[in-house]
C-alpha positions in Angstrom: -20.8 12.8 -32.8 -20.0 9.3 -33.9 -20.4 10.2 -37.6 -18.0 13.1 -37.2 -15.4 11.1 -35.4 -15.3 8.5 -38.1 -14.8 11.1 -40.8 -11.7 12.6 -39.2 -8.8 10.5 -37.8 -6.1 13.1 -37.4 -5.7 16.8 -36.6 -2.5 18.7 -37.8 -1.6 21.9 -36.0 0.7 24.7 -37.2 2.7 26.1 -34.3 3.1 29.9 -34.8 -0.3 31.6 -35.1 -2.2 28.5 -34.0 -0.8 27.0 -30.9 1.3 30.1 -30.0 0.9 33.7 -31.3 2.1 34.3 -34.8 5.5 36.0 -35.3 3.8 38.9 -37.0 1.6 39.6 -33.9 4.7 39.3 -31.7 6.6 41.8 -33.9 3.6 44.2 -33.8 3.6 44.0 -30.0 7.4 44.5 -29.9 7.0 47.6 -31.9 4.5 49.0 -29.5 6.5 48.0 -26.4 9.7 49.6 -27.8 7.9 52.6 -29.2 9.1 51.9 -32.7 7.5 53.1 -35.9 4.5 50.9 -36.7 5.4 48.4 -39.4 9.2 49.0 -39.0 10.0 45.4 -37.9 7.8 43.9 -40.6 9.4 46.2 -43.1 12.9 45.0 -42.1 11.8 41.4 -42.3 10.4 42.0 -45.8 13.9 42.7 -46.9 15.0 39.3 -45.5 12.4 37.0 -46.9 14.9 34.7 -48.7 17.0 34.4 -45.6 13.9 33.8 -43.4 12.8 31.0 -45.7 16.3 29.5 -45.7 16.2 29.7 -41.9 13.0 27.6 -41.8 14.5 25.0 -44.2 17.5 24.6 -41.8 20.0 26.1 -44.2 21.0 28.9 -41.8 20.6 29.0 -38.0 19.3 31.3 -35.3 22.9 32.4 -34.6 22.4 34.3 -37.9 18.8 35.3 -37.2 17.4 36.5 -33.9 14.9 34.0 -32.2 11.3 34.7 -31.2 9.9 32.6 -28.3 6.3 32.0 -27.0 4.6 29.6 -24.6 2.9 26.5 -25.8 -0.5 25.8 -24.3 -2.5 23.4 -26.6 -3.4 20.0 -25.2 -3.8 16.8 -27.0 -7.5 16.0 -27.3 -7.9 12.4 -28.4 -7.3 11.9 -32.1 -4.0 11.3 -33.7 -2.3 14.7 -33.6 0.6 16.2 -35.5 2.7 19.4 -35.1 3.7 20.8 -38.5 5.8 23.9 -38.3 8.3 26.0 -40.3 11.2 26.6 -37.8 15.0 26.9 -37.6 18.1 25.7 -35.9 19.2 27.9 -33.0 22.9 26.9 -33.4 25.3 25.9 -36.1 26.0 22.6 -34.4 22.3 21.6 -34.7 22.4 20.4 -31.0 20.1 22.9 -29.3 16.3 22.8 -29.1 14.4 23.8 -32.2 11.2 24.4 -30.4 10.3 27.6 -28.7 9.9 26.5 -25.1 11.7 23.9 -23.0 8.4 22.3 -22.0 7.5 21.6 -25.6 10.9 20.0 -26.3 10.9 17.7 -23.3 7.2 16.6 -23.5 6.5 16.9 -27.2 6.1 13.1 -27.7 3.4 13.1 -25.1 1.5 15.9 -26.8 1.8 14.8 -30.4 1.9 11.6 -32.2 4.0 13.2 -35.0 6.2 16.2 -35.0 7.4 17.7 -38.4 9.9 20.6 -38.3 11.0 22.2 -41.6 14.6 22.7 -40.5 15.0 19.0 -39.7 13.7 17.6 -43.0 14.8 20.4 -45.3 11.3 21.2 -46.6 9.1 24.1 -45.6 5.4 24.9 -46.0 3.7 25.4 -48.4 5.7 22.8 -50.3 3.4 19.8 -50.9 6.2 17.4 -50.0 6.1 18.4 -46.3 2.3 17.5 -46.2 3.0 14.2 -47.9 5.7 13.5 -45.3 3.4 14.3 -42.4 0.6 12.1 -43.8 3.0 9.2 -44.2 4.1 9.5 -40.6 0.5 9.7 -39.4 -0.5 6.8 -41.6 -3.7 8.6 -42.3 -5.1 9.5 -45.7 -5.5 13.2 -46.6 -9.3 13.1 -46.5 -9.2 11.9 -42.9 -7.1 14.8 -41.7 -7.8 18.4 -40.8 -5.0 21.1 -40.8 -5.1 24.3 -38.8 -2.8 27.2 -39.9 -3.0 30.9 -39.7 -1.6 31.5 -43.2 -3.8 31.0 -46.2 -0.9 30.2 -48.5 0.0 27.1 -46.3 -3.7 26.0 -46.3 -4.1 26.3 -50.1 -1.6 23.5 -50.9 -3.0 21.2 -48.1 -6.6 21.8 -49.3 -5.6 20.9 -52.9 -4.3 17.6 -51.6 -7.7 16.7 -50.0 -6.9 17.8 -46.5 -9.7 19.6 -44.7 -8.4 23.0 -43.5 -9.2 25.7 -41.0 -7.6 29.1 -41.1 -7.0 30.4 -37.6 -7.9 34.0 -37.4 -9.0 33.9 -33.8 -9.2 31.2 -31.2 -13.0 31.2 -30.7 -14.0 30.8 -34.3 -11.3 28.2 -34.9 -12.4 26.1 -31.9 -16.0 26.4 -33.0 -15.2 25.2 -36.5 -13.0 22.3 -35.1 -15.9 21.3 -32.8 -18.3 21.0 -35.8 -15.8 18.9 -37.7 -14.7 16.6 -34.9 -17.9 16.5 -32.8 -15.8 17.0 -29.7 -16.8 19.6 -27.0 -13.4 21.4 -27.2 -14.5 24.6 -25.4 -15.8 22.7 -22.4 -12.8 20.4 -22.3 -11.9 19.1 -18.9 -8.1 19.0 -18.3 -6.8 15.6 -17.5 -9.7 13.7 -19.0 -10.1 11.6 -22.1 -12.8 9.6 -23.8 -13.2 6.2 -22.1 -11.9 3.3 -24.2 -13.8 0.0 -24.7 -14.1 -1.7 -21.4 -13.8 1.6 -19.5 -17.1 3.2 -20.7 -20.1 3.6 -18.3 -23.8 3.1 -19.3 -24.8 6.8 -19.9 -28.5 6.0 -20.2 -28.5 4.2 -16.8 -26.5 6.9 -15.3 -28.9 9.5 -16.6 -31.9 7.8 -15.2 -30.1 7.4 -11.8 -29.2 11.1 -11.7 -32.8 12.0 -12.6 -34.2 9.9 -9.7 -31.6 11.2 -7.2 -31.4 14.9 -8.2 -34.3 15.5 -10.5 -32.1 16.1 -13.5 -32.9 15.9 -17.2 -31.3 12.5 -18.1 -30.5 13.4 -21.8 -27.0 14.2 -23.1 -25.0 12.7 -20.2 -21.3 13.4 -20.9 -18.8 10.8 -19.5 -15.0 11.3 -19.6 -12.3 9.4 -17.8 -9.6 11.0 -15.8 -6.3 9.8 -17.3 -4.2 10.4 -14.1 -4.2 7.7 -11.4 -3.6 3.9 -11.4 -5.9 2.5 -8.7 -9.6 3.3 -8.8 -11.2 4.4 -12.1 -12.4 7.9 -11.8 -14.8 9.7 -14.2 -16.0 13.2 -15.0 -19.8 13.3 -15.4 -21.8 16.2 -16.8 -25.6 16.1 -16.8 -28.2 18.9 -17.1 -25.5 21.6 -16.6 -24.2 20.0 -13.3 -20.7 18.5 -13.0 -19.8 15.4 -10.9 -16.9 13.0 -10.3 -17.7 9.3 -10.1 -15.1 7.1 -8.4 -15.5 3.3 -8.5 -13.7 0.1 -7.7 -12.0 -1.5 -10.7 -13.6 -4.7 -12.1 -12.3 -8.2 -11.6 -10.8 -10.1 -8.7 -9.2 -7.7 -6.2 -7.1 -7.9 -3.1 -9.4 -7.9 -0.1 -7.9 -4.9 1.6 -7.5 -2.7 -1.5 -9.7 -0.2 -3.3 -11.9 0.5 -0.2 -13.8 3.4 -1.7 -16.5 3.0 1.0 -13.9 4.2 3.6 -12.9 7.0 1.2 -16.6 8.1 1.1 -16.9 8.0 4.9 -13.8 10.0 5.7 -14.5 12.7 3.1 -18.0 13.1 4.4 -16.7 13.5 8.0 -14.0 16.0 7.0 -16.2 18.4 5.1 -15.7 21.9 6.5 -12.6 20.9 8.5 -10.2 19.9 5.8 -10.7 21.1 2.2 -12.3 18.1 0.4 -14.8 17.9 -2.4 -18.4 17.5 -1.2 -19.5 13.8 -1.4 -23.1 13.2 -2.4 -23.9 9.5 -2.3 -22.5 5.9 -2.2 -24.0 3.1 -4.3 -23.1 -0.6 -4.7 -25.7 -1.8 -7.2 -26.1 0.5 -10.2 -22.8 -0.3 -11.9 -20.6 -3.4 -12.0 -18.7 -2.3 -9.0 -19.5 0.1 -6.0 -19.0 3.8 -6.5 -19.5 7.1 -4.9 -20.4 10.5 -6.4 -19.0 13.8 -5.4 -19.2 17.4 -6.7 -16.6 18.3 -9.4 -14.0 20.6 -7.9 -12.8 22.9 -10.6 -9.1 23.8 -10.1 -5.6 22.8 -10.8 -3.9 19.5 -10.2 -0.1 19.5 -10.4 1.4 16.3 -11.6 4.8 17.9 -12.1 6.5 18.1 -8.7 9.1 20.5 -10.0 6.3 22.9 -11.1 8.0 23.9 -14.3 6.9 27.3 -15.5 6.1 28.6 -12.0 8.0 31.3 -10.2 10.1 30.5 -7.1 7.6 32.3 -4.9 4.7 30.3 -6.4 6.5 27.1 -5.8 7.2 28.0 -2.2 3.5 29.0 -1.6 2.3 25.7 -3.2 4.6 23.5 -1.1 3.9 25.5 2.1 0.2 25.0 1.5 0.7 21.3 1.0 2.5 21.1 4.4 -0.2 23.2 6.2 -3.0 21.0 4.9 -1.1 18.0 6.0 -0.8 19.5 9.5 -4.6 20.1 9.5 -5.2 16.4 8.6 -3.0 15.2 11.4 -4.7 17.6 13.9 -8.3 16.4 13.2 -10.2 15.6 16.4 -11.2 12.0 15.9 -14.0 12.0 18.4 -15.7 15.1 17.1 -15.6 13.9 13.5 -16.8 10.4 14.4 -13.6 8.8 13.2 -12.4 7.4 16.5 -13.0 3.9 15.2 -11.7 4.5 11.7 -8.7 2.2 12.3 -6.8 0.2 14.8 -4.6 2.2 17.1 -1.0 1.4 17.8 1.7 -0.6 15.9 0.6 1.0 12.6 4.0 0.7 10.9 4.4 -3.0 11.9 0.9 -3.8 10.7 1.3 -1.8 7.5 4.6 -3.5 6.7 3.0 -6.9 7.0 -0.1 -5.8 5.0 1.9 -4.5 2.0 4.3 -7.4 2.1 1.3 -9.7 1.9 -0.2 -7.7 -1.0 3.2 -7.8 -2.8 3.5 -11.6 -2.4 0.0 -12.0 -3.9 1.0 -9.9 -6.9 4.6 -11.0 -7.4 5.5 -12.5 -10.8 9.2 -12.9 -10.0 11.6 -12.7 -7.1 13.2 -9.2 -6.7 16.4 -9.4 -4.6 16.4 -5.7 -3.8 12.8 -5.9 -2.5 13.8 -8.8 -0.1 16.7 -6.8 1.2 14.5 -3.8 1.8 11.9 -5.9 3.6 14.5 -7.4 5.9 15.9 -4.0 6.9 12.5 -2.5 7.5 11.4 -5.4 9.6 14.4 -4.9 11.9 14.0 -1.1 12.1 10.4 -0.5 13.1 10.1 2.5 15.5 9.3 1.7 19.1 7.1 4.7 19.5 4.6 6.3 17.1 1.9 8.9 17.2 -1.7 8.0 16.2 -3.7 10.5 14.1 -5.9 10.5 11.1 -3.7 9.9 8.1 -4.4 10.3 4.4 -2.4 7.3 3.3 -1.2 8.6 -0.1 -0.5 12.3 0.5 1.2 13.7 -2.5 1.1 17.0 -4.5 -1.0 15.4 -7.3 -3.7 14.5 -4.7 -4.4 18.1 -4.0 -6.7 20.4 -6.1 -5.6 24.0 -6.0 -7.7 27.1 -6.6 -7.7 28.0 -10.4 -5.7 31.2 -9.8 -4.6 31.2 -6.1 -2.0 29.0 -4.6 -4.5 27.6 -2.1 -5.7 24.0 -1.8 -9.5 23.6 -2.3 -9.7 19.8 -2.2 -7.7 16.8 -1.0 -8.6 13.7 -3.0 -7.8 10.0 -3.2 -8.6 9.0 0.4 -8.7 5.3 -0.4 -5.9 4.2 2.0 -6.8 6.7 4.8 -6.9 5.3 8.3 -5.7 5.9 11.9 -1.9 5.6 12.0 1.5 7.1 12.2 1.4 10.6 10.6 5.1 10.4 9.7 4.2 7.9 7.1 2.2 10.6 5.4 5.1 13.1 5.6 7.4 10.6 4.1 5.0 9.9 1.2 4.7 13.7 0.7 8.4 14.1 0.4 9.3 10.9 -1.4 9.5 12.8 -4.7 12.7 14.3 -3.4 14.3 10.9 -3.7 13.0 9.8 -7.1 15.3 10.2 -10.1 13.9 11.7 -13.3 14.5 8.4 -15.1 11.9 6.5 -13.2 8.8 6.1 -15.4 5.3 7.1 -14.2 6.4 8.7 -10.8 7.7 12.2 -11.0 10.8 13.1 -9.0 13.2 15.8 -7.7 16.0 13.4 -7.1 18.3 15.0 -9.7 18.3 18.4 -7.8 20.7 19.3 -5.0 19.5 21.0 -1.9 20.9 24.3 -3.2 19.0 23.9 -6.5 15.8 23.2 -4.6 16.2 26.2 -2.4 17.0 28.4 -5.5 13.7 27.4 -7.2 11.5 27.8 -4.1 11.0 24.1 -3.3 11.8 23.2 0.3 14.4 20.6 1.1 13.5 17.5 3.1 15.0 19.1 6.2 13.2 22.4 5.7 9.9 20.7 5.2 10.4 18.5 8.3 11.6 21.5 10.4 8.4 23.5 9.7 6.2 20.5 10.0 7.5 19.6 13.5 7.1 23.2 14.7 3.5 23.5 13.3 2.5 20.2 14.9 4.4 21.1 18.1 6.2 17.8 18.3 9.8 16.8 18.7 11.9 16.0 15.6 13.1 12.5 14.8 16.6 11.2 14.1 18.0 10.8 10.6 17.9 7.0 10.9 14.2 7.1 12.0 13.4 9.3 9.0 15.3 6.8 6.8 12.9 4.1 8.0 9.8 6.1 7.0 11.2 7.1 3.6 12.4 3.6 2.8 9.0 2.3 3.8 7.3 4.5 1.2 9.6 3.0 -1.4 8.6 -0.4 -0.2 4.9 0.5 -0.2 5.0 2.1 -3.7 6.8 -1.0 -5.0 4.0 -3.2 -3.6 1.3 -1.0 -5.2 3.0 -0.8 -8.6 3.5 -4.6 -8.5 -0.3 -4.9 -8.0 -1.1 -2.5 -10.9 1.2 -4.4 -13.2 -0.3 -7.8 -12.2 -3.8 -6.3 -13.0 -2.4 -5.2 -16.4 -1.4 -8.7 -17.1 -4.9 -9.9 -16.2 -6.5 -7.1 -18.4 -7.9 -5.2 -15.4 -5.6 -2.1 -15.2 -7.3 1.3 -15.2 -4.5 3.0 -17.0 -2.7 2.4 -20.3 0.6 3.3 -18.5 0.5 0.1 -16.5 2.3 -1.8 -19.3 5.4 0.2 -18.5 5.7 -0.8 -14.9 7.4 -4.2 -15.0 10.8 -3.0 -13.8 9.5 -0.2 -11.5 9.2 -2.3 -8.3 12.8 -3.2 -8.5 13.8 0.4 -9.1 11.7 1.6 -6.2 13.3 -1.0 -3.9 16.7 0.2 -5.0 15.7 3.8 -4.1 14.8 2.6 -0.6 18.1 0.8 -0.2 19.9 3.9 -1.4 18.2 6.0 1.3 19.2 3.5 4.0 22.8 3.2 2.8 23.2 6.9 2.6 22.2 7.3 6.3 24.3 4.4 7.5 27.4 5.9 5.9 26.8 9.1 7.8 26.2 7.4 11.2 28.4 9.0 13.9 29.9 11.3 11.3 29.5 15.1 11.7 29.9 17.3 8.7 33.0 19.6 9.0 31.2 22.5 7.3 27.5 23.0 7.6 26.7 25.8 5.2 22.9 26.0 5.8 20.8 25.4 8.9 18.7 22.8 6.9 21.8 20.6 7.1 21.7 20.4 10.9 20.7 17.0 12.2 19.6 15.4 15.5 19.9 17.5 18.6 21.6 20.4 16.7 18.6 20.8 14.5 16.4 20.5 17.6 18.2 23.2 19.5 18.2 25.4 16.4 14.5 25.1 16.1 13.9 25.7 19.8 16.2 28.8 20.0 14.6 30.2 16.8 11.2 29.7 18.2 12.2 31.2 21.6 13.7 34.3 20.0 10.9 34.9 17.5 8.0 34.3 20.0 9.4 35.3 23.4 12.2 37.8 22.9 11.4 39.9 19.8 7.8 40.7 20.8 9.2 42.3 24.0 11.9 44.4 22.3 9.9 47.7 22.4 9.5 47.5 26.2 13.1 46.4 26.6 14.4 49.4 24.6 12.3 51.8 26.7 13.8 50.3 29.8 17.3 50.8 28.4 16.5 54.5 27.7 15.1 55.0 31.2 16.9 56.0 34.4 16.6 52.3 35.5 19.1 51.2 32.8 21.7 50.0 35.2 19.4 47.8 37.3 18.3 44.3 36.2 15.3 44.3 34.0 12.6 42.0 35.5 11.4 41.1 32.0 14.8 39.9 31.0 15.2 38.0 34.3 11.9 36.2 33.7 12.9 35.3 30.2 16.3 34.0 31.5 14.5 31.7 33.9 12.2 30.5 31.0 15.2 29.9 28.8 17.0 27.9 31.5 13.9 25.8 32.3 13.6 25.1 28.6 17.2 23.8 28.5 18.5 26.6 26.3 21.5 27.2 28.6 25.2 26.8 28.2 24.9 26.0 24.5 28.3 27.6 23.7 30.3 24.9 25.5 31.7 22.9 22.6 31.7 19.2 22.3 35.5 18.9 22.0 36.0 20.4 25.5 33.1 18.7 27.2 32.9 15.2 25.6 30.7 13.8 28.3 28.2 16.6 28.0 28.3 17.5 31.7 28.2 21.2 31.3 27.1 22.0 27.8 24.8 20.4 25.2 27.4 18.6 23.1 27.3 20.9 20.1 30.1 21.6 17.7 31.2 25.2 17.1 29.9 24.9 13.5 26.5 23.8 14.8 26.5 26.5 17.5 27.3 29.2 14.9 23.9 28.6 13.1 22.1 28.9 16.5 24.0 32.2 17.1 22.5 33.5 13.9 19.1 33.2 15.5 20.3 34.9 18.7 21.7 37.7 16.7 18.2 38.7 15.6 17.9 40.6 18.8 20.4 42.5 20.9 18.7 41.2 24.0 18.5 37.5 23.1 22.1 36.5 24.0 21.9 37.9 27.6 18.6 36.0 28.0 20.3 32.8 27.0 23.1 33.3 29.5 26.4 31.6 29.0 25.7 31.3 25.3 29.1 33.1 25.3 30.8 35.7 27.4 31.2 39.5 26.9 31.7 42.4 29.3 28.6 44.2 28.1 25.0 43.8 29.0 22.4 43.6 26.3 21.3 47.1 27.2 24.8 48.5 26.9 25.3 46.7 23.6 22.1 48.2 22.3 23.2 51.7 23.3 26.6 51.2 21.9 25.1 50.1 18.6 22.9 53.2 18.5 25.9 55.4 18.9 27.9 53.5 16.3 25.3 53.9 13.6 24.8 57.6 14.4 21.4 57.4 16.1 22.8 58.9 19.3 25.0 62.0 19.4 25.7 62.6 23.1 28.2 60.5 25.1 26.9 57.8 27.3 28.3 56.8 30.6 30.2 53.5 30.3 28.4 50.5 31.7 29.7 49.3 35.0 31.4 45.9 35.0 28.9 43.3 36.0 29.9 40.6 38.5 26.9 38.5 37.5 27.5 35.6 35.2 24.6 36.5 32.8 26.8 37.9 30.1 26.3 37.6 26.4 27.9 37.1 23.1 28.2 40.4 21.3 26.7 40.4 17.8 26.4 36.6 17.6 25.0 36.9 14.1 28.5 37.5 12.8 29.8 34.2 14.2 
């Protein structure tokens, strides 16, 4: 392997026919799909060869020649890499993307060291000048490069210049040949991993002997790769004797006493096996390597580092975020006694203790004073919640710490339990939703901050309010105020700033586990600014009520609480009884009170879902109603309108001369379901009247 790697320093990829399907194959498929005569598109293209070549040199644009698009899927594998393609300008202004897919255009510099496009430099393959240009950008001699293309005419020129070539006729053969040349196991490539650099490598021989003694494995050919994602504890993929493992260890060097506690990580994952989806942990060891580590089974699946989930459907995004919330509810519902985790942390005052802990860690890592951080610290210190729940918490619950099934939107593993403990579960929820506040300009951390609530809903990602609403219902707990939520969200900004400061300090000391650490100098300040923005936004809205709430997710405080409770009451108490209520309406008892409705009325009254219609402006002291505005009440009416019977059960939600039964019968007549006349309902002297069709309010 080492000989092969020294002989090749760079790999150059064609785009069409190598990384994405060739245009000719796409055209053939298009002919079949449109039921055109075989070869008709290629025949037409044959008459336009000069124009097509001019298109690829950038002399004409796609507005003059119809575009063909395909999805990019090739990953960077370790060497210097280049993309060399004949392509064209989509527009005459030369401002639009020249690459087929938005993902390529926005992430191309992360995937390739060099990108050469024919339309941008005015030269196209197989002109030798385009290869010379590519080699000069790579700063690699021709005999150290290998070029993959699907067209022999393009390879011929490159080969004559001394570049090794592979003609891509099918993926399997091309990968097989590239493996032989580079010595890399491309077909068994593990996404998200790379070869360890000097100082990161593990002693493969010692690991092999250890695995042999522990599991009886053949110690030869131990493959070690490092996971590139993550900044804290170095994590490795290990393959030995056909078995796959993940090894997670403490970083080397002098460390903060309360950080990198992988022994706790091992303990909690072992306790949660079979309760919460976690990889199966196998052993913990403190002596084999330079730092303690634990070994777990490799969990093959998908890890999403892009919180926007580009390329997914709205339905997929919704399922993924719903699953993330449901797993979090599971974690916060773990029975501490049954799992042996009752002593996993101190109970009570978690936020106060955590604030002090992260402030101490920040002070130990600080290299300069950050004014924004000090402001944030002061506000948090004065705003610590008086009450908090105590459950098992993950400590760093984010989308990229979940492993999803390879093809299903189902979580099969929660990872990175390093900071797990007993504490306030809302700190986990705030961590989970912090991406909603992060602007796209912030390096390292991915964010959704540029998207409005309407845009999030449109692409299937829940807003903060929607996520919280469902979380509170599933946990069966009362919602919190907007100011309380601001504390938890701002605290996450504070905690992340402290963590990033520590990572950057380790980088300066040569101990960082990621090459991205060098980019973190200004990130703590930016994170503190995000926290302050959250606080300032809430304080500006204090005692202010929106004049137009267009969506129930915009409801706050008690309005959001009543909305949730009425919605829950209608869906779980009223709608399940509708069949029997309709039968009663159709019977000869229709003009006598229905005992089921009377029972539900009493339940609604005892639950405080009574007189909701009395508006705040006519009952400022809240003596008769609940202090809701008409706009807030309108959204609650939408929930009552799901059933003809719900408004009568709520009593005094509004007034109407009809009972629910009469309203039902009237609606049946209106829509043509009943043909014979019905006797008018007698006027009721009782006060349990309803709002008619409240869903139209």
